[in-house]
N, CA, C and O of each residue as an XYZ file, in Angstrom:
500
protein
N      21.158     29.234     21.295
C      21.151     28.693     22.639
C      22.457     29.234     23.271
O      23.527     29.301     22.664
N      22.247     29.630     24.616
C      23.369     30.105     25.476
C      23.317     29.265     26.724
O      22.288     29.061     27.369
N      24.527     28.790     27.014
C      24.514     28.153     28.345
C      25.427     29.026     29.264
O      26.475     29.549     28.883
N      24.905     29.118     30.514
C      25.570     30.024     31.488
C      26.056     29.252     32.728
O      25.326     28.430     33.283
N      27.185     29.504     33.110
C      27.701     28.814     34.331
C      28.340     29.896     35.307
O      29.353     30.536     35.023
N      27.643     30.019     36.462
C      28.163     30.939     37.506
C      29.260     30.220     38.371
O      29.316     28.997     38.501
N      30.071     31.058     38.911
C      31.028     30.675     39.883
C      31.330     31.868     40.832
O      30.954     33.021     40.620
N      32.044     31.460     41.891
C      32.540     32.523     42.794
C      31.819     32.765     44.058
O      32.266     33.581     44.864
N      30.672     32.073     44.295
C      29.956     32.152     45.550
C      30.638     31.550     46.595
O      31.654     30.880     46.412
N      30.077     31.775     47.820
C      30.692     31.237     49.075
C      30.231     31.882     50.285
O      29.244     32.619     50.286
N      30.933     31.619     51.338
C      30.617     32.208     52.688
C      31.589     33.304     52.981
O      32.797     33.126     52.827
N      31.073     34.461     53.410
C      31.934     35.634     53.686
C      31.212     36.364     54.904
O      29.999     36.356     55.118
N      32.213     37.009     55.676
C      31.677     37.775     56.784
C      31.115     39.135     56.380
O      31.624     39.696     55.410
N      30.209     39.658     56.974
C      29.683     40.920     56.719
C      30.733     42.043     56.592
O      31.644     42.157     57.412
N      30.590     42.797     55.630
C      31.653     43.685     55.216
C      32.656     43.319     54.352
O      33.479     44.141     53.947
N      32.666     41.969     53.978
C      33.594     41.329     53.056
C      33.192     41.585     51.605
O      32.255     42.333     51.326
N      33.867     40.994     50.757
C      33.696     40.992     49.281
C      33.777     39.707     48.670
O      34.495     38.796     49.083
N      32.968     39.646     47.602
C      32.992     38.366     46.631
C      32.959     38.963     45.247
O      32.492     40.072     44.988
N      33.541     38.062     44.311
C      33.398     38.370     42.828
C      32.783     37.190     42.293
O      33.357     36.104     42.377
N      31.580     37.325     41.710
C      30.884     36.341     40.961
C      31.238     36.429     39.477
O      31.341     37.521     38.918
N      31.420     35.276     38.851
C      31.602     35.195     37.355
C      30.552     34.382     36.762
O      30.022     33.481     37.413
N      30.193     34.670     35.468
C      29.262     33.920     34.730
C      29.845     33.830     33.283
O      29.951     34.780     32.507
N      30.212     32.511     33.041
C      30.816     32.234     31.676
C      29.763     31.694     30.769
O      29.004     30.800     31.144
N      29.703     32.253     29.519
C      28.703     31.841     28.580
C      29.280     31.127     27.419
O      30.370     31.437     26.937
N      28.473     30.085     26.940
C      29.010     29.352     25.751
C      28.476     30.213     24.471
O      27.684     31.150     24.561
N      29.002     29.768     23.373
C      28.606     30.331     22.187
C      29.378     31.529     21.749
O      30.085     32.161     22.535
N      29.238     31.844     20.469
C      30.005     32.989     19.867
C      29.268     34.308     19.699
O      29.779     35.218     19.047
N      28.014     34.437     20.306
C      27.232     35.531     20.170
C      26.997     36.249     21.544
O      26.008     36.956     21.739
N      27.913     36.036     22.430
C      27.716     36.650     23.710
C      27.447     38.115     23.711
O      26.664     38.621     24.515
N      28.112     38.815     22.788
C      27.967     40.309     22.806
C      26.588     40.673     22.271
O      26.248     41.855     22.337
N      25.785     39.796     21.761
C      24.402     40.176     21.238
C      23.446     39.974     22.443
O      22.249     40.076     22.173
N      23.752     39.727     23.620
C      22.968     39.482     24.763
C      23.225     40.640     25.840
O      24.369     40.929     26.193
N      22.195     41.220     26.291
C      22.307     41.930     27.546
C      22.336     40.924     28.704
O      21.751     39.843     28.636
N      23.029     41.319     29.748
C      23.260     40.289     30.816
C      22.782     40.887     32.172
O      22.970     42.068     32.463
N      22.163     40.009     32.966
C      21.645     40.397     34.264
C      22.096     39.479     35.410
O      22.465     38.322     35.203
N      22.055     40.008     36.551
C      22.205     39.148     37.776
C      20.925     39.313     38.533
O      20.416     40.429     38.635
N      20.409     38.302     39.044
C      19.335     38.185     39.938
C      19.650     37.370     41.038
O      20.601     36.591     40.977
N      18.847     37.487     42.176
C      19.014     36.670     43.385
C      17.837     36.230     43.955
O      16.803     36.862     43.741
N      17.836     35.156     44.709
C      16.580     34.578     45.367
C      16.964     34.110     46.741
O      17.817     33.234     46.880
N      16.368     34.660     47.740
C      16.635     34.265     49.146
C      15.598     33.277     49.563
O      14.520     33.289     48.969
N      15.809     32.446     50.498
C      14.756     31.463     50.982
C      13.417     32.053     51.264
O      13.325     32.976     52.073
N      12.353     31.569     50.636
C      11.106     32.113     50.961
C      10.670     33.435     50.358
O       9.634     34.011     50.689
N      11.559     33.892     49.417
C      11.327     35.143     48.789
C      11.316     35.001     47.310
O      11.830     34.007     46.797
N      10.749     35.953     46.576
C      10.772     35.863     45.119
C      12.162     36.300     44.521
O      12.956     37.026     45.120
N      12.351     35.793     43.322
C      13.633     36.236     42.647
C      13.620     37.718     42.451
O      12.568     38.277     42.139
N      14.756     38.399     42.620
C      14.735     39.821     42.545
C      15.986     40.291     41.670
O      17.034     39.647     41.619
N      15.771     41.422     41.024
C      16.789     41.983     40.170
C      17.956     42.542     41.065
O      17.747     43.137     42.122
N      19.195     42.296     40.546
C      20.294     42.898     41.314
C      20.976     43.865     40.358
O      21.070     45.042     40.707
N      21.449     43.480     39.206
C      22.143     44.424     38.271
C      22.048     43.844     36.854
O      21.839     42.643     36.685
N      22.214     44.773     35.753
C      22.234     44.508     34.421
C      23.134     45.297     33.724
O      23.457     46.413     34.130
N      23.622     44.735     32.569
C      24.507     45.533     31.724
C      24.191     45.289     30.239
O      23.824     44.196     29.807
N      24.364     46.388     29.496
C      23.947     46.348     28.132
C      24.881     45.551     27.355
O      25.920     45.139     27.871
N      24.550     45.289     26.046
C      25.333     44.448     25.198
C      26.742     44.870     25.064
O      27.653     44.041     25.083
N      26.950     46.170     24.926
C      28.266     46.769     24.759
C      29.038     46.929     26.109
O      30.262     47.043     26.167
N      28.230     46.926     27.148
C      28.856     47.192     28.449
C      28.854     48.591     28.832
O      29.330     48.962     29.905
N      28.267     49.477     27.878
C      28.287     50.867     28.158
C      27.286     51.375     29.121
O      27.453     52.470     29.658
N      26.199     50.594     29.380
C      25.197     51.064     30.420
C      24.978     50.033     31.454
O      24.876     48.844     31.152
N      24.906     50.444     32.617
C      24.681     49.440     33.742
C      23.463     49.956     34.554
O      23.134     51.142     34.522
N      22.790     48.991     35.303
C      21.632     49.333     36.010
C      21.858     48.420     37.322
O      22.495     47.366     37.323
N      21.232     49.001     38.431
C      21.360     48.398     39.780
C      20.065     48.558     40.500
O      19.327     49.532     40.354
N      19.839     47.573     41.264
C      18.791     47.735     42.372
C      19.264     48.710     43.354
O      20.456     48.899     43.595
N      18.242     49.355     43.942
C      18.724     50.382     44.891
C      19.471     49.767     46.142
O      20.367     50.379     46.723
N      19.071     48.617     46.481
C      19.666     47.838     47.678
C      21.132     47.544     47.535
O      21.850     47.332     48.512
N      21.596     47.536     46.185
C      23.005     47.142     45.961
C      23.850     48.312     45.383
O      25.073     48.229     45.267
N      23.155     49.365     45.042
C      23.855     50.512     44.352
C      25.027     51.019     45.304
O      24.961     51.089     46.532
N      25.987     51.320     44.596
C      27.343     51.818     45.347
C      28.090     50.693     46.117
O      29.118     50.941     46.748
N      27.558     49.476     46.050
C      28.245     48.405     46.687
C      28.637     47.278     45.784
O      29.652     46.618     46.005
N      27.820     47.043     44.738
C      28.002     46.058     43.692
C      28.427     46.827     42.337
O      28.131     47.994     42.083
N      29.134     46.008     41.558
C      29.529     46.567     40.235
C      29.460     45.349     39.272
O      30.036     44.283     39.490
N      28.698     45.617     38.188
C      28.569     44.567     37.071
C      29.422     45.116     35.937
O      29.491     46.309     35.642
N      30.103     44.062     35.296
C      30.934     44.334     34.261
C      30.999     43.091     33.287
O      30.616     41.987     33.672
N      31.469     43.290     32.084
C      31.485     42.137     31.169
C      32.836     42.292     30.299
O      33.397     43.369     30.096
N      33.238     41.110     29.847
C      34.342     41.022     28.936
C      33.752     40.183     27.765
O      33.595     38.964     27.843
N      33.453     40.898     26.723
C      32.954     40.220     25.483
C      33.933     39.251     24.931
O      33.585     38.192     24.409
N      35.117     39.620     25.052
C      36.215     38.723     24.427
C      36.382     37.380     25.203
O      36.900     36.395     24.677
N      35.939     37.394     26.414
C      35.992     36.193     27.300
C      34.672     35.644     27.518
O      34.547     34.731     28.334
N      33.668     36.091     26.885
C      32.252     35.622     27.051
C      31.887     35.417     28.540
O      31.367     34.394     28.984
N      32.233     36.555     29.286
C      32.078     36.484     30.768
C      31.464     37.723     31.329
O      31.816     38.813     30.878
N      30.638     37.645     32.209
C      29.959     38.779     33.002
C      30.398     38.558     34.467
O      30.471     37.428     34.950
N      30.689     39.697     35.158
C      31.068     39.693     36.479
C      30.196     40.464     37.368
O      29.565     41.423     36.923
N      30.111     40.074     38.718
C      29.464     40.936     39.644
C      30.442     41.036     40.857
O      30.698     40.058     41.560
N      30.973     42.278     41.062
C      31.841     42.518     42.149
C      30.961     42.969     43.311
O      30.227     43.950     43.191
N      31.027     42.284     44.393
C      30.193     42.531     45.538
C      30.982     42.984     46.743
O      31.701     42.181     47.338
N      30.873     44.247     47.124
C      31.660     44.810     48.255
C      30.702     45.220     49.415
O      29.501     45.410     49.221
N      31.291     45.341     50.609
C      30.491     45.749     51.824
C      29.271     44.927     51.972
O      28.169     45.437     52.174
N      29.478     43.595     51.866
C      28.401     42.609     51.914
C      27.579     42.665     53.216
O      28.125     43.002     54.266
N      26.419     42.375     53.168
C      25.455     42.451     54.408
C      24.732     41.065     54.393
O      24.520     40.402     53.378
N      24.381     40.723     55.682
C      23.585     39.350     55.743
C      22.363     39.382     54.924
O      21.914     38.311     54.514
N      21.752     40.530     54.628
C      20.557     40.419     53.716
C      20.929     40.199     52.289
O      20.038     39.999     51.463
N      22.246     40.223     51.929
C      22.666     39.765     50.616
C      22.653     38.321     50.335
O      22.804     37.878     49.196
N      22.454     37.510     51.487
C      22.551     36.015     51.374
C      21.353     35.582     50.412
O      20.187     35.908     50.634
N      21.735     34.863     49.392
C      20.743     34.349     48.500
C      21.616     33.467     47.438
O      22.843     33.378     47.468
N      20.777     32.847     46.520
C      21.315     32.141     45.458
C      21.300     33.278     44.266
O      20.293     33.896     43.923
N      22.526     33.421     43.742
C      22.607     34.406     42.661
C      22.643     33.775     41.241
O      23.440     32.872     40.985
N      21.813     34.236     40.368
C      21.736     33.734     39.046
C      22.177     34.745     38.014
O      21.862     35.924     38.174
N      22.871     34.374     36.987
C      23.032     35.246     35.858
C      22.126     34.856     34.722
O      21.710     33.703     34.610
N      21.828     35.792     33.900
C      20.798     35.488     32.891
C      21.116     36.404     31.632
O      21.695     37.485     31.745
N      20.700     35.894     30.468
C      20.961     36.551     29.204
C      19.617     36.892     28.535
O      18.675     36.105     28.440
N      19.640     38.132     28.092
C      18.496     38.733     27.460
C      18.834     38.878     26.002
O      19.675     39.701     25.640
N      18.169     38.059     25.117
C      18.397     38.098     23.706
C      17.500     38.950     22.905
O      17.892     39.401     21.828
N      16.356     39.193     23.347
C      15.300     39.984     22.741
C      14.985     41.357     23.302
O      15.090     41.576     24.509
N      14.592     42.308     22.412
C      14.365     43.635     22.884
C      15.696     44.429     22.810
O      16.777     43.868     22.991
N      15.584     45.770     22.536
C      16.681     46.593     22.326
C      17.139     47.200     23.679
O      18.286     47.608     23.862
N      16.110     47.232     24.658
C      16.445     47.993     25.919
C      16.890     46.796     26.927
O      16.314     45.714     27.041
N      17.973     47.206     27.588
C      18.349     46.251     28.729
C      17.309     46.181     29.799
O      16.884     47.219     30.307
N      16.895     45.044     30.151
C      15.806     44.935     31.058
C      16.198     44.663     32.503
O      17.278     44.132     32.761
N      15.362     45.008     33.415
C      15.574     44.673     34.859
C      14.449     43.647     35.362
O      14.305     43.406     36.561
N      13.703     43.090     34.413
C      12.665     42.195     34.744
C      13.074     40.786     34.323
O      13.511     40.570     33.193
N      12.923     39.792     35.274
C      13.357     38.421     35.069
C      12.637     37.848     33.852
O      13.245     37.099     33.088
N      11.364     38.173     33.649
C      10.633     37.582     32.591
C      11.106     37.938     31.276
O      10.660     37.268     30.344
N      11.944     38.888     31.015
C      12.532     39.311     29.807
C      13.872     38.642     29.408
O      14.463     38.860     28.350
N      14.280     37.786     30.405
C      15.567     37.191     30.110
C      15.255     35.648     29.692
O      14.424     34.930     30.248
N      16.052     35.301     28.649
C      15.754     34.058     27.939
C      16.507     32.871     28.470
O      16.028     31.742     28.358
N      17.716     33.094     29.068
C      18.670     31.984     29.440
C      19.049     32.261     30.818
O      19.254     33.408     31.215
N      19.148     31.201     31.570
C      19.532     31.313     33.081
C      20.648     30.279     33.346
O      20.730     29.182     32.794
N      21.476     30.770     34.246
C      22.522     29.710     34.826
C      21.805     29.038     36.040
O      20.671     29.327     36.422
N      22.676     28.046     36.624
C      22.100     27.193     37.639
C      22.159     27.803     38.982
O      21.576     27.293     39.938
N      22.871     28.912     39.071
C      22.828     29.652     40.369
C      24.066     29.315     41.159
O      24.645     28.236     41.033
N      24.498     30.375     42.066
C      25.687     30.037     42.967
C      25.264     30.778     44.259
O      24.776     31.908     44.263
N      25.503     30.019     45.358
C      25.062     30.386     46.636
C      26.079     31.492     47.270
O      27.299     31.331     47.277
N      25.500     32.491     47.735
C      26.266     33.483     48.522
C      25.655     33.606     49.888
O      24.463     33.876     50.033
N      26.527     33.394     50.947
C      26.097     33.431     52.315
C      26.974     34.458     53.119
O      28.193     34.305     53.199
N      26.359     35.445     53.676
C      27.013     36.452     54.413
C      26.643     36.361     55.921
O      25.505     36.553     56.350
N      27.715     36.050     56.672
C      27.399     35.922     58.118
C      27.574     37.263     58.846
O      28.317     38.151     58.429
N      26.857     37.342     59.927
C      26.906     38.634     60.688
C      27.927     38.588     61.813
O      28.093     39.570     62.537
C-alpha cells in the first residue's frame, strides 16, 4: 500500500510558475514509477508527466513539454512537478499516482495503482 499526498497547488497568473510535490508513505517508493495527471471541469483525466522508478526516464504530454519538469527524490519519497509558463488551459485538479506493476513506465491512468487526493491549480488570464 502506498499513500500519496499532493501539495503546492494554488492560484497563479498566466506566465507564472508553481511547483507541485507528492509525498509517498512506505519504504518502497523507488519500486514505483510515478505519474502526474490532471482533470479539468467537464473533461476526462489526462496524462501530464511520468518518471521511471530510477528517475532516469521521463515522459510528457505534448501540451506541457518544454514547460513542465517531473523529478523525484527517492531518499525523500517525493515526486515533483515544476510548472513554468503556465497557461489558463493548465487549470485543473492535479493528481499524482504510483504504478507498481509492469516494467515500462506508463502514460495511461488505468495502469496506475495508487492515487493522491489531488491539488487544485488555477491559472488566471
